C-alpha positions, 0 to 999 in steps of 0.5 A: 824395741821390736824383737828385744825387751829393753834390758837395763846393766842389772838384768843383763848380769842375770841371764844364765848363758848355757854351753849349746849355741842353741840357747842363743835362739831364744835371744832372738824373740821378745820376752816378757820379763828377765828377774834374778831366779830366771834362766835363759830356759825358762823365759817365756815368750811373747807374741811376736808379729813377725810380718811387723816392718820397722825402720833402718834405726829401729833395726840398728836400735836392736842391733845394739841392744843385741851385741850389748847381751853378747858383750856380757856374755859370749865375747867372754868366752874365747870358744867363740874367738872372743871379742874380734870375732864379734866385732867382725859379725857386727861389721858383716850386720851393719853391711848388710843395713846399708841398702836397708829401709825398713826390714821386718821383724822375721828378717831382722831375726833371720839375718841376725841368726844366719851371722852366729851359725858359724859357732855350731859350725866350729870350723869357721877361724881361720889361723894366720901363722903371721900371728892374726886370725882372722874370720871369714863370716858365715855367709861365704863358709855357706857358700864356698868352700875355702881351702888355704895352702900355707907353703911354710907349713907341710902339704896334705898331699893325699888331696889330688888335684881333682879334689882341691880343684873341687873347690872355686876358691884356693888361698895359697899362702906365700908369705915368708916362703922363700926356698930354692929347691924345688921339692914336691910341695912346689910341684904339687902347687904348680900342677894345680896352677896349670890345671885351673879352669874356673877356679880364683886363685889368692896368692898372698905375698910379701917382701919375704917371698923369694926364690920358689915363691917368687917363680910361682907368681911370674908363672901365674902371670900368665894364668887367668884367674890367678891373683897376687894380694900383698906387697912387692917381693924380695927381687920384684923392684925396679932395681931387683934382679928382673926386669918387668916390661910392659908390651906395646899396645897391650897389657901384658907383662913380660919378665926378663931374666937375661940381659941380652934382651934387655935394650932389644926390648927397651927400644919396643916396650915400657919398662916397668916394676911388678905390682900385685894385684891388690896392694895391702898390708901382708899382715891383713891379705887374708883379711882383705881377700875375705872382705872381696869375696863378702861382698862378691857373695853379697 
């Protein structure tokens, strides 16, 4: 073992985890011993050579020991999101190990610490109204702010467009959004779309997105840096009320609603169907965006 003591199953049960995450950082130091009368505050640190290089296999061994500790402690504490959160963190850590052959003990400790700072943050958890809790890792949270605008909920219109666009990434959740009467919420998002410059906007869509939701997608097709994520919406298919045509020698897609134009376009354009920029299960759309952003940050 390199940064963790060799802990057996019985010793793990004796660790007293405190409510403050500050105690967590003691995990990342090599300790001399654990006995039944010892709690985390009393653990004595041994000298650890932080400059020592260890192999990828040794680092993964330490990582498995660490998550074995967490399995007996934090995982059962719903305050920190439960098992799903820690599975996500372990996945993130394994991703970081992919291109590592050797690593110093110091870098390994910092890598682990960075992934767990979200516990102090307490604002990392994203709530998908369809019942899927998904978590954006700390690296993304630290580097970019990601407001999520759910069109099925009331939007905080006290945030003006300038404030919203101060975020490099914006997520607009159109899943299940099917209103047909324009309201302030619709115009708020519309103004946002027309005002974006270098921002990236991800629109989450599903086959229950219709009406004004589809209207926002049609508009966004011609706006730079807007990406649709999910599956085709209620009307966006070959038999629906809209027809899609590809201009000759171009990637530009036209959306035509007036039948009188069909015959003219059929002679010059290739008929096609709408396809989201990122095709995925809409229940996992938020997680899909998270994975894309995580790889981009890296």
